[in-house]
ZADRENPA-750028 format. One line per 4 residues: number of its first residue (from 0); their letters; for each residue x, y, z of N, C-alpha, C. Coordinates in steps of 0.2 Angstrom, whole numbers, padded with zeros to 4 digits. Layout:
<recs>
NUM = a = X:Y:Z:X:Y:Z:X:Y:Z; ...
</recs>
This chain:
<recs>
0 = menp = -0511:0369:0034:-0516:0364:0030:-0523:0367:0032; -0526:0368:0024:-0532:0371:0027:-0538:0369:0031; -0541:0372:0035:-0546:0368:0038:-0553:0369:0036; -0556:0364:0034:-0563:0366:0029:-0568:0367:0034
4 = fdte = -0567:0367:0041:-0571:0369:0045:-0570:0377:0047; -0567:0380:0044:-0564:0386:0047:-0569:0392:0047; -0571:0396:0050:-0575:0401:0050:-0571:0408:0051; -0573:0415:0050:-0570:0421:0051:-0569:0421:0057
8 = erra = -0575:0419:0062:-0574:0419:0069:-0568:0416:0073; -0568:0410:0070:-0562:0406:0072:-0555:0408:0070; -0556:0411:0063:-0549:0413:0061:-0548:0419:0066; -0552:0423:0067:-0550:0429:0071:-0548:0427:0078
12 = fret = -0551:0423:0081:-0548:0421:0087:-0542:0418:0088; -0541:0413:0083:-0534:0411:0083:-0528:0416:0081; -0531:0423:0078:-0526:0426:0076:-0525:0432:0082; -0531:0432:0086:-0530:0436:0093:-0525:0432:0099
16 = vrrf = -0526:0426:0099:-0523:0421:0102:-0514:0420:0100; -0513:0420:0095:-0508:0421:0091:-0503:0427:0093; -0506:0431:0092:-0503:0440:0095:-0502:0439:0102; -0506:0436:0107:-0505:0436:0112:-0500:0433:0116
20 = vade = -0499:0426:0113:-0493:0422:0114:-0486:0426:0112; -0487:0428:0106:-0480:0431:0103:-0478:0438:0109; -0483:0440:0109:-0482:0447:0114:-0482:0446:0121; -0485:0442:0124:-0485:0440:0132:-0482:0434:0135
24 = itpy = -0480:0431:0130:-0477:0423:0133:-0470:0422:0130; -0470:0421:0123:-0464:0418:0119:-0457:0423:0122; -0457:0428:0123:-0452:0433:0125:-0449:0431:0133; -0454:0428:0135:-0452:0427:0144:-0451:0421:0144
28 = adaw = -0454:0415:0141:-0455:0409:0142:-0449:0406:0146; -0443:0406:0143:-0438:0403:0144:-0436:0405:0152; -0436:0411:0153:-0435:0413:0158:-0440:0411:0165; -0445:0411:0162:-0450:0407:0167:-0449:0400:0169
32 = deag = -0445:0398:0163:-0446:0389:0164:-0439:0388:0168; -0434:0392:0169:-0428:0392:0172:-0430:0395:0177; -0433:0398:0179:-0436:0400:0187:-0440:0396:0189; -0442:0392:0185:-0447:0386:0189:-0455:0389:0191
36 = eipw = -0458:0393:0188:-0465:0396:0189:-0466:0402:0184; -0471:0404:0181:-0475:0409:0179:-0477:0413:0183; -0477:0420:0181:-0481:0426:0185:-0489:0426:0186; -0491:0426:0192:-0497:0423:0192:-0502:0430:0188
40 = elhq = -0499:0435:0187:-0502:0438:0181:-0505:0437:0177; -0500:0432:0174:-0501:0428:0167:-0508:0426:0167; -0510:0422:0173:-0516:0419:0174:-0522:0424:0173; -0520:0429:0174:-0527:0434:0175:-0527:0437:0169
44 = kvga = -0522:0438:0165:-0522:0440:0158:-0525:0435:0152; -0525:0429:0154:-0527:0423:0150:-0535:0424:0152; -0535:0426:0159:-0543:0425:0160:-0547:0430:0157; -0543:0437:0155:-0546:0442:0153:-0547:0441:0145
48 = lgvf = -0543:0436:0143:-0543:0434:0135:-0549:0431:0134; -0551:0428:0139:-0559:0424:0139:-0557:0416:0138; -0550:0414:0139:-0548:0408:0137:-0552:0402:0142; -0552:0405:0149:-0554:0398:0153:-0562:0399:0154
52 = gfgm = -0565:0402:0149:-0572:0403:0150:-0576:0399:0145; -0573:0396:0139:-0575:0389:0136:-0580:0385:0141; -0587:0384:0138:-0591:0380:0141:-0594:0382:0148; -0592:0388:0150:-0593:0390:0157:-0599:0396:0156
56 = derw = -0605:0394:0161:-0611:0400:0160:-0608:0407:0161; -0611:0411:0158:-0609:0418:0159:-0611:0420:0165; -0615:0417:0169:-0617:0419:0176:-0610:0420:0181; -0607:0415:0179:-0600:0415:0184:-0593:0419:0178
60 = gglg = -0595:0421:0173:-0589:0427:0170:-0588:0421:0163; -0591:0417:0162:-0589:0411:0156:-0591:0414:0150; -0589:0411:0145:-0591:0415:0138:-0599:0411:0136; -0602:0408:0138:-0608:0405:0140:-0609:0399:0132
64 = fsdc = -0604:0397:0130:-0604:0394:0123:-0597:0389:0124; -0597:0385:0120:-0591:0381:0120:-0589:0379:0112; -0582:0379:0110:-0581:0378:0102:-0573:0373:0103; -0575:0368:0101:-0569:0363:0101:-0563:0366:0097
68 = fmqa = -0566:0369:0091:-0560:0372:0087:-0555:0378:0089; -0560:0383:0092:-0556:0388:0096:-0552:0385:0102; -0554:0380:0105:-0551:0379:0112:-0543:0374:0108; -0544:0370:0103:-0539:0368:0101:-0535:0373:0098
72 = awae = -0537:0376:0096:-0533:0385:0092:-0528:0387:0098; -0531:0388:0104:-0528:0390:0109:-0522:0386:0113; -0524:0379:0113:-0518:0376:0115:-0513:0372:0108; -0514:0374:0103:-0510:0374:0097:-0506:0381:0098
76 = elaq = -0508:0385:0098:-0504:0391:0098:-0499:0392:0104; -0504:0391:0109:-0499:0392:0115:-0491:0386:0115; -0493:0381:0112:-0488:0377:0113:-0482:0379:0109; -0483:0384:0104:-0478:0387:0100:-0473:0390:0103
80 = cgvg = -0475:0393:0109:-0470:0396:0113:-0464:0393:0114; -0465:0387:0115:-0457:0382:0116:-0458:0379:0123; -0462:0382:0128:-0461:0378:0135:-0468:0376:0136; -0468:0368:0137:-0473:0366:0138:-0476:0368:0145
84 = gvaa = -0472:0369:0149:-0476:0371:0157:-0478:0376:0158; -0479:0380:0152:-0482:0387:0152:-0491:0385:0152; -0492:0380:0147:-0498:0377:0146:-0501:0374:0151; -0496:0370:0154:-0497:0364:0160:-0499:0369:0166
88 = algg = -0495:0375:0167:-0497:0379:0173:-0504:0382:0173; -0505:0384:0166:-0512:0388:0165:-0517:0383:0166; -0516:0376:0164:-0522:0372:0163:-0525:0368:0167; -0522:0368:0173:-0525:0364:0178:-0532:0366:0179
92 = rsis = -0534:0372:0179:-0541:0373:0180:-0546:0370:0175; -0543:0371:0170:-0548:0368:0164:-0549:0361:0164; -0546:0357:0168:-0550:0350:0169:-0553:0350:0176; -0553:0356:0179:-0557:0353:0186:-0562:0359:0186
96 = qhpi = -0563:0362:0182:-0568:0369:0183:-0575:0367:0180; -0575:0360:0175:-0582:0358:0174:-0585:0354:0178; -0582:0349:0181:-0585:0346:0186:-0588:0350:0192; -0585:0356:0193:-0589:0361:0197:-0594:0365:0195
100 = qdla = -0593:0367:0189:-0599:0370:0186:-0605:0363:0184; -0604:0358:0184:-0609:0353:0183:-0612:0350:0189; -0608:0349:0193:-0611:0345:0200:-0610:0348:0207; -0606:0354:0207:-0606:0357:0214:-0614:0362:0216
104 = nddi = -0614:0362:0222:-0621:0366:0223:-0619:0373:0222; -0624:0377:0222:-0625:0384:0219:-0620:0389:0224; -0619:0388:0231:-0614:0391:0236:-0608:0392:0233; -0607:0384:0231:-0600:0383:0229:-0598:0387:0222
108 = rdrv = -0602:0386:0219:-0601:0388:0210:-0601:0397:0212; -0606:0400:0214:-0606:0407:0214:-0601:0409:0219; -0598:0405:0223:-0591:0409:0226:-0585:0408:0223; -0584:0401:0219:-0577:0401:0216:-0577:0401:0208
112 = lpei = -0582:0399:0206:-0581:0398:0198:-0580:0406:0196; -0582:0412:0198:-0579:0418:0196:-0571:0419:0197; -0570:0416:0201:-0561:0418:0203:-0558:0414:0200; -0560:0407:0197:-0556:0403:0195:-0557:0404:0186
116 = isgr = -0562:0406:0184:-0563:0409:0176:-0559:0416:0175; -0558:0419:0181:-0555:0427:0178:-0548:0425:0181; -0546:0419:0181:-0539:0418:0184:-0536:0420:0190; -0540:0424:0194:-0538:0427:0201:-0536:0421:0205
120 = kass = -0539:0414:0204:-0537:0410:0209:-0537:0403:0205; -0534:0398:0207:-0533:0392:0203:-0537:0385:0205; -0538:0380:0201:-0541:0374:0203:-0537:0369:0201; -0538:0362:0203:-0534:0357:0201:-0538:0351:0201
124 = lait = -0538:0345:0197:-0541:0339:0196:-0536:0335:0200; -0538:0332:0206:-0533:0327:0210:-0537:0319:0208; -0533:0315:0203:-0537:0309:0203:-0530:0304:0203; -0525:0306:0201:-0519:0302:0200:-0516:0300:0208
128 = epag = -0513:0292:0209:-0513:0292:0216:-0506:0287:0215; -0502:0288:0221:-0493:0283:0220:-0494:0277:0217; -0501:0274:0219:-0501:0267:0217:-0504:0265:0209; -0506:0272:0206:-0508:0271:0200:-0511:0277:0197
132 = gsdv = -0511:0279:0190:-0514:0283:0187:-0520:0283:0183; -0519:0278:0176:-0524:0276:0172:-0529:0272:0176; -0528:0268:0180:-0533:0263:0184:-0537:0267:0188; -0539:0270:0186:-0545:0276:0189:-0549:0271:0195
136 = ggmk = -0551:0265:0193:-0554:0261:0196:-0553:0257:0202; -0545:0258:0201:-0540:0255:0206:-0538:0261:0213; -0543:0265:0213:-0543:0271:0218:-0542:0269:0225; -0537:0271:0229:-0536:0269:0236:-0539:0274:0241
140 = ttar = -0538:0281:0238:-0542:0286:0243:-0549:0285:0245; -0549:0287:0252:-0556:0284:0253:-0560:0291:0256; -0568:0291:0257:-0571:0295:0260:-0577:0292:0263; -0578:0294:0270:-0583:0291:0273:-0587:0297:0277
144 = regg = -0593:0295:0277:-0598:0300:0280:-0599:0300:0288; -0597:0306:0290:-0599:0306:0298:-0603:0312:0300; -0609:0311:0301:-0613:0316:0302:-0614:0321:0296; -0612:0326:0297:-0613:0332:0292:-0606:0334:0289
148 = qyvi = -0602:0328:0289:-0596:0329:0286:-0594:0324:0282; -0588:0324:0276:-0585:0318:0274:-0577:0319:0276; -0576:0312:0279:-0568:0313:0282:-0564:0309:0275; -0559:0311:0273:-0556:0309:0267:-0548:0307:0270
152 = ngqk = -0546:0301:0267:-0540:0298:0269:-0537:0295:0263; -0529:0297:0261:-0526:0294:0255:-0522:0299:0252; -0519:0299:0247:-0515:0303:0243:-0516:0303:0236; -0514:0309:0234:-0513:0309:0227:-0507:0312:0224
156 = tfit = -0504:0310:0218:-0499:0313:0216:-0498:0315:0208; -0493:0319:0207:-0491:0321:0199:-0497:0326:0198; -0499:0329:0202:-0507:0333:0202:-0503:0341:0200; -0505:0343:0195:-0503:0348:0190:-0506:0354:0193
160 = ggmk = -0503:0358:0196:-0506:0365:0199:-0507:0363:0207; -0504:0359:0209:-0505:0357:0215:-0502:0361:0220; -0497:0365:0220:-0495:0369:0225:-0497:0375:0225; -0501:0378:0219:-0503:0384:0219:-0510:0385:0219
164 = sdyf = -0514:0379:0217:-0522:0381:0217:-0524:0380:0224; -0530:0383:0223:-0535:0386:0232:-0540:0381:0231; -0541:0377:0226:-0547:0372:0226:-0546:0366:0222; -0549:0360:0225:-0547:0354:0222:-0554:0350:0220
168 = vvga = -0553:0346:0215:-0558:0340:0213:-0555:0335:0214; -0559:0332:0221:-0556:0326:0222:-0558:0319:0222; -0555:0314:0219:-0558:0308:0219:-0558:0305:0225; -0563:0300:0227:-0562:0296:0232:-0567:0291:0232
172 = rtae = -0564:0283:0235:-0569:0279:0236:-0574:0280:0241; -0580:0278:0240:-0586:0279:0246:-0588:0273:0247; -0588:0268:0242:-0591:0261:0244:-0586:0255:0240; -0586:0251:0242:-0581:0244:0239:-0584:0243:0232
176 = gkld = -0579:0240:0228:-0582:0239:0221:-0577:0243:0216; -0577:0242:0210:-0572:0243:0205:-0574:0251:0203; -0579:0252:0201:-0581:0259:0197:-0587:0263:0201; -0591:0260:0203:-0597:0263:0205:-0596:0264:0212
180 = gisl = -0590:0264:0215:-0590:0265:0222:-0584:0273:0223; -0585:0276:0218:-0579:0281:0217:-0584:0288:0216; -0583:0294:0221:-0585:0299:0221:-0581:0305:0221; -0584:0311:0220:-0579:0316:0217:-0582:0321:0224
184 = ffve = -0576:0325:0226:-0576:0330:0233:-0574:0336:0231; -0577:0343:0232:-0574:0347:0231:-0570:0350:0238; -0563:0350:0237:-0560:0352:0244:-0555:0359:0244; -0555:0362:0248:-0551:0369:0247:-0544:0367:0251
188 = adap = -0539:0371:0249:-0532:0370:0250:-0531:0372:0258; -0537:0374:0262:-0536:0377:0270:-0540:0371:0273; -0544:0365:0271:-0547:0361:0273:-0542:0358:0279; -0545:0357:0284:-0541:0353:0290:-0539:0346:0288
192 = gfsr = -0532:0344:0290:-0531:0339:0286:-0528:0337:0280; -0528:0342:0276:-0525:0344:0271:-0518:0346:0270; -0515:0342:0267:-0507:0346:0265:-0504:0342:0258; -0499:0347:0257:-0496:0346:0250:-0488:0347:0251
196 = taid = -0485:0344:0245:-0477:0344:0244:-0477:0345:0238; -0471:0349:0235:-0469:0350:0229:-0466:0343:0225; -0467:0342:0219:-0462:0337:0216:-0457:0341:0212; -0451:0340:0214:-0445:0344:0210:-0442:0339:0205
200 = rkmg = -0436:0343:0202:-0431:0340:0198:-0436:0335:0193; -0440:0340:0189:-0444:0335:0184:-0439:0335:0178; -0442:0332:0173:-0437:0331:0167:-0439:0339:0162; -0446:0339:0162:-0448:0345:0159:-0454:0348:0163
204 = wwcs = -0457:0353:0160:-0462:0355:0163:-0461:0360:0169; -0453:0364:0168:-0451:0367:0175:-0454:0372:0178; -0459:0375:0174:-0463:0381:0176:-0470:0379:0179; -0471:0373:0178:-0478:0372:0180:-0476:0367:0186
208 = dqat = -0480:0368:0192:-0479:0365:0199:-0484:0359:0198; -0479:0354:0200:-0483:0347:0201:-0483:0346:0208; -0487:0342:0211:-0488:0341:0219:-0490:0333:0221; -0488:0332:0227:-0492:0325:0230:-0496:0328:0236
212 = lyfe = -0503:0328:0234:-0508:0331:0241:-0509:0324:0245; -0509:0326:0250:-0510:0321:0256:-0516:0324:0260; -0520:0319:0262:-0528:0319:0265:-0526:0315:0271; -0527:0318:0278:-0526:0314:0284:-0532:0316:0288
216 = dcri = -0536:0311:0288:-0543:0313:0292:-0546:0320:0289; -0544:0322:0282:-0547:0329:0281:-0554:0329:0282; -0557:0334:0284:-0564:0335:0285:-0566:0341:0281; -0572:0338:0276:-0576:0345:0273:-0582:0344:0273
220 = padn = -0587:0351:0272:-0593:0348:0274:-0596:0343:0269; -0602:0340:0271:-0605:0335:0267:-0607:0338:0260; -0610:0344:0261:-0612:0347:0255:-0606:0348:0248; -0601:0348:0250:-0595:0348:0246:-0593:0341:0241
224 = llgk = -0599:0336:0241:-0599:0331:0238:-0601:0334:0231; -0598:0332:0226:-0601:0334:0220:-0604:0329:0215; -0610:0331:0215:-0616:0325:0211:-0617:0321:0218; -0620:0314:0215:-0621:0308:0219:-0615:0304:0221
228 = egqg = -0616:0301:0227:-0610:0296:0228:-0612:0289:0223; -0604:0287:0222:-0605:0282:0217:-0605:0284:0210; -0605:0290:0208:-0607:0293:0202:-0600:0296:0199; -0595:0296:0203:-0589:0300:0201:-0585:0297:0195
232 = flai = -0585:0290:0194:-0581:0289:0189:-0584:0292:0181; -0590:0290:0180:-0592:0295:0173:-0590:0301:0171; -0591:0305:0177:-0588:0311:0177:-0581:0313:0176; -0577:0308:0179:-0569:0309:0178:-0569:0307:0170
236 = vnnf = -0572:0301:0168:-0571:0299:0160:-0571:0304:0156; -0579:0306:0157:-0579:0313:0152:-0574:0318:0153; -0571:0320:0158:-0567:0326:0158:-0562:0324:0153; -0560:0318:0154:-0553:0315:0151:-0553:0317:0143
240 = nger = -0559:0316:0139:-0559:0318:0133:-0557:0326:0131; -0560:0329:0135:-0557:0336:0133:-0551:0338:0135; -0547:0335:0139:-0540:0336:0142:-0536:0333:0136; -0539:0327:0133:-0535:0323:0129:-0534:0327:0122
244 = igli = -0539:0331:0120:-0540:0334:0114:-0536:0340:0115; -0535:0342:0120:-0531:0349:0122:-0524:0347:0121; -0521:0340:0124:-0514:0339:0122:-0513:0336:0115; -0519:0334:0113:-0516:0333:0105:-0515:0339:0100
248 = asml = -0519:0345:0103:-0519:0351:0099:-0511:0353:0102; -0509:0353:0107:-0504:0356:0111:-0497:0351:0107; -0498:0345:0107:-0493:0341:0102:-0492:0344:0095; -0498:0345:0092:-0498:0348:0084:-0495:0354:0084
252 = gamk = -0495:0360:0089:-0491:0366:0090:-0484:0364:0090; -0482:0359:0095:-0476:0359:0096:-0472:0355:0090; -0476:0351:0086:-0473:0349:0078:-0472:0353:0075; -0477:0359:0075:-0476:0364:0070:-0470:0369:0072
256 = lclk = -0470:0369:0078:-0463:0374:0080:-0457:0371:0079; -0456:0364:0079:-0451:0358:0076:-0449:0361:0069; -0455:0362:0065:-0454:0360:0057:-0452:0368:0055; -0454:0373:0059:-0452:0380:0058:-0445:0380:0059
260 = esis = -0442:0377:0066:-0435:0379:0068:-0430:0375:0063; -0433:0368:0061:-0429:0365:0056:-0428:0369:0049; -0434:0371:0046:-0433:0376:0040:-0429:0381:0040; -0430:0385:0045:-0426:0392:0048:-0418:0390:0048
264 = wame = -0416:0384:0052:-0409:0383:0053:-0407:0380:0045; -0411:0376:0042:-0409:0372:0034:-0407:0378:0030; -0410:0384:0030:-0410:0389:0025:-0404:0393:0027; -0401:0393:0034:-0396:0398:0036:-0389:0394:0035
268 = retf = -0390:0388:0038:-0384:0384:0039:-0380:0382:0033; -0375:0382:0031:-0371:0379:0024:-0366:0374:0026; -0367:0368:0022:-0363:0363:0024:-0360:0361:0017; -0353:0359:0014:-0350:0356:0009:-0353:0360:0004
272 = gkpl = -0352:0368:0005:-0353:0373:0000:-0360:0375:-0003; -0365:0372:0000:-0371:0376:-0001:-0376:0374:0005; -0382:0378:0006:-0386:0378:0010:-0388:0371:0013; -0389:0371:0019:-0391:0364:0024:-0398:0361:0018
276 = irhq = -0402:0366:0015:-0410:0365:0013:-0408:0361:0006; -0401:0362:0003:-0402:0359:-0003:-0399:0352:-0003; -0397:0349:0004:-0395:0343:0003:-0403:0337:0005; -0402:0332:-0001:-0409:0328:-0001:-0411:0326:0006
280 = virh = -0406:0323:0010:-0407:0320:0016:-0410:0324:0020; -0409:0331:0020:-0413:0337:0025:-0420:0338:0022; -0420:0338:0016:-0427:0339:0012:-0433:0333:0013; -0429:0328:0014:-0434:0321:0016:-0436:0322:0023
284 = kiad = -0431:0323:0028:-0433:0325:0033:-0439:0330:0035; -0439:0336:0032:-0444:0341:0031:-0450:0339:0029; -0450:0334:0023:-0456:0332:0020:-0460:0327:0025; -0455:0323:0028:-0458:0317:0032:-0462:0322:0039
288 = msak = -0459:0326:0042:-0462:0330:0048:-0469:0335:0045; -0468:0337:0039:-0474:0340:0036:-0480:0337:0036; -0478:0329:0032:-0484:0325:0031:-0487:0323:0039; -0482:0322:0044:-0486:0320:0050:-0489:0326:0053
292 = idmv = -0488:0331:0052:-0491:0337:0055:-0498:0337:0051; -0498:0336:0044:-0504:0337:0041:-0509:0332:0044; -0506:0325:0044:-0509:0319:0046:-0515:0321:0054; -0509:0323:0058:-0513:0324:0065:-0518:0329:0065
296 = eayl = -0516:0335:0061:-0520:0341:0060:-0527:0339:0058; -0526:0336:0052:-0534:0333:0048:-0538:0329:0052; -0534:0325:0058:-0537:0322:0063:-0541:0325:0067; -0537:0329:0070:-0539:0334:0076:-0545:0338:0072
300 = nqic = -0545:0341:0067:-0551:0344:0064:-0557:0340:0065; -0555:0334:0061:-0561:0329:0063:-0565:0329:0069; -0561:0327:0073:-0563:0327:0081:-0567:0333:0083; -0564:0338:0081:-0566:0345:0085:-0574:0345:0081
304 = wlvn = -0576:0343:0074:-0581:0344:0072:-0586:0340:0076; -0584:0332:0076:-0587:0329:0080:-0591:0329:0087; -0585:0333:0090:-0587:0335:0098:-0591:0342:0098; -0591:0346:0092:-0597:0353:0092:-0603:0349:0089
308 = egrt = -0603:0344:0086:-0609:0339:0083:-0613:0337:0089; -0610:0336:0095:-0612:0333:0100:-0611:0326:0102; -0607:0325:0099:-0603:0318:0099:-0597:0317:0103; -0596:0310:0105:-0590:0309:0111:-0586:0304:0107
312 = pvae = -0581:0306:0103:-0577:0301:0098:-0572:0299:0103; -0573:0294:0108:-0568:0292:0113:-0564:0288:0108; -0565:0283:0103:-0560:0279:0101:-0556:0284:0096; -0557:0288:0092:-0554:0294:0087:-0551:0298:0092
316 = iska = -0552:0300:0099:-0548:0304:0103:-0542:0301:0105; -0543:0293:0107:-0538:0289:0108:-0534:0288:0104; -0535:0287:0098:-0529:0285:0092:-0527:0292:0092; -0530:0298:0089:-0526:0303:0088:-0521:0304:0093
320 = kfsa = -0521:0303:0101:-0518:0305:0105:-0510:0301:0106; -0511:0295:0105:-0505:0291:0103:-0503:0291:0097; -0505:0294:0092:-0503:0294:0084:-0499:0302:0086; -0502:0306:0091:-0500:0313:0089:-0492:0313:0094
324 = skal = -0493:0309:0099:-0486:0309:0104:-0481:0305:0099; -0482:0299:0096:-0478:0297:0093:-0474:0301:0087; -0480:0304:0084:-0477:0311:0078:-0473:0315:0081; -0475:0318:0086:-0470:0323:0089:-0464:0320:0092
328 = efca = -0463:0314:0093:-0456:0312:0095:-0453:0312:0088; -0455:0308:0084:-0451:0308:0078:-0450:0316:0075; -0454:0321:0074:-0453:0328:0074:-0446:0330:0078; -0447:0329:0085:-0441:0332:0089:-0435:0329:0088
332 = setm = -0436:0323:0088:-0428:0317:0086:-0426:0322:0078; -0430:0323:0073:-0428:0324:0066:-0424:0331:0066; -0429:0336:0070:-0427:0342:0073:-0420:0343:0076; -0419:0339:0080:-0413:0339:0083:-0408:0336:0079
336 = qilg = -0408:0331:0073:-0403:0329:0070:-0402:0335:0065; -0406:0339:0062:-0405:0344:0057:-0401:0350:0061; -0403:0352:0067:-0400:0357:0070:-0392:0354:0073; -0392:0348:0075:-0385:0345:0078:-0384:0348:0085
340 = gagy = -0378:0350:0086:-0376:0354:0092:-0380:0361:0095; -0382:0365:0088:-0386:0370:0091:-0392:0368:0095; -0395:0362:0093:-0402:0360:0096:-0400:0358:0102; -0396:0354:0104:-0393:0353:0110:-0392:0357:0116
344 = lrgh = -0392:0364:0114:-0391:0368:0119:-0396:0370:0122; -0395:0371:0130:-0401:0373:0135:-0403:0379:0133; -0410:0380:0133:-0412:0386:0132:-0415:0386:0125; -0413:0383:0119:-0416:0382:0114:-0422:0378:0113
348 = pver = -0428:0381:0110:-0433:0377:0111:-0436:0370:0109; -0432:0369:0104:-0429:0362:0101:-0428:0356:0106; -0422:0359:0109:-0419:0355:0115:-0426:0354:0121; -0431:0359:0121:-0435:0358:0128:-0441:0354:0124
352 = vyre = -0442:0355:0118:-0447:0349:0115:-0445:0343:0116; -0438:0342:0114:-0437:0336:0115:-0436:0333:0122; -0436:0336:0126:-0435:0333:0134:-0443:0331:0135; -0447:0337:0133:-0455:0336:0135:-0460:0331:0131
356 = vkvq = -0457:0329:0126:-0461:0323:0122:-0464:0318:0126; -0460:0316:0131:-0462:0309:0135:-0468:0311:0140; -0468:0317:0142:-0475:0320:0147:-0480:0319:0142; -0479:0320:0137:-0486:0321:0131:-0489:0313:0131
360 = aigg = -0484:0309:0130:-0484:0302:0129:-0488:0298:0134; -0487:0302:0142:-0489:0300:0147:-0496:0302:0150; -0495:0308:0150:-0500:0312:0153:-0508:0312:0149; -0513:0312:0152:-0519:0313:0151:-0521:0305:0147
364 = gsee = -0516:0300:0150:-0517:0293:0147:-0512:0292:0143; -0508:0287:0143:-0502:0284:0142:-0502:0282:0135; -0498:0280:0130:-0499:0279:0124:-0502:0271:0125; -0502:0267:0129:-0502:0259:0130:-0510:0260:0132
368 = imrd = -0512:0264:0137:-0519:0264:0137:-0523:0267:0133; -0520:0271:0129:-0525:0274:0123:-0526:0268:0117; -0520:0264:0117:-0522:0259:0111:-0527:0254:0113; -0527:0252:0122:-0532:0248:0123:-0538:0250:0123
372 = lavr = -0538:0257:0125:-0546:0259:0126:-0548:0259:0118; -0545:0262:0113:-0547:0261:0106:-0550:0256:0103; -0546:0251:0106:-0547:0244:0104:-0553:0241:0107; -0555:0243:0114:-0562:0242:0117:-0567:0245:0113
376 = qmgl = -0566:0252:0112:-0571:0255:0109:-0573:0251:0101; -0568:0247:0100:-0572:0244:0093:-0573:0237:0094; -0576:0235:0102:-0580:0230:0104:-0575:0223:0105; -0568:0225:0104:-0564:0220:0105:-0562:0218:0112
</recs>
């Protein structure tokens, strides 16, 4: 679908990342997923590509500018490698480095941001807890001030990159209340009182590590407070918007992969004396998939334009996210029907997309939460 907001620079960037994914990721992605991890070298290659530098100051190796269309193009093209865990393994830093840049002191920023942006080290955002994810206001992890330190107690879970990351942006409650008692902290993996365990046997995203983090009288310097006490909730919410746009773009890429695999198989496979593509029922499935792809893509382009104009289209992002996950669910199911047994075999990208649909419908804000948020943005 033609993007009316496209430019030569954006087209060139998309072509660059498309070639990178085709050469450096797709041929190896299935093996990485089966092995349960991606090579650390890939983090550094992506860092050299500049992808981690969007919205980050050149002082720390960033690009010095942000373009929502380019960021969405990266997520979309990466998703077409067919292994969602690759994007998750690489992307944990993307939702944690901006709070560090915006809220940390200069000593922390100068020391860690060049390592994160280059891909030499990783960072993760730690918000979700065993007792709840989307209900950020119900956070139970606490942080209390003791002289020149904060002491953190609690647990976080389903933290993407949690086993490999060196740095964490951690939400904790510093005062009673619902939203105004939440603060953010910068925690290093070697902090006393910090530990972690891997979450194994996931349905999908095998090559991305998720972890449960434990804070048992975890002591950090008071200067590791990010921003001001009690103002962490707004930073968390603002961070969600970029994450959700990336997920929408990733789902769009997975939908396009499903359509490509459907057409390829339907052109090759013959049933009842003619190619599968000549059967009307198959043609209608392809038409329906293509229409849903166009709708999600058009919606995403509009959102990217609004973001680049300095707007914060929370309602549109929310509606696009649950619309995209339902559209991807449809496309994955229809592609599986077209491929039949061939799509059910482990190692086939459609089998993996079908399994990984559900994490897209939950992560970054579930479909139910997204619907409720959209209606609240309508003033209802």
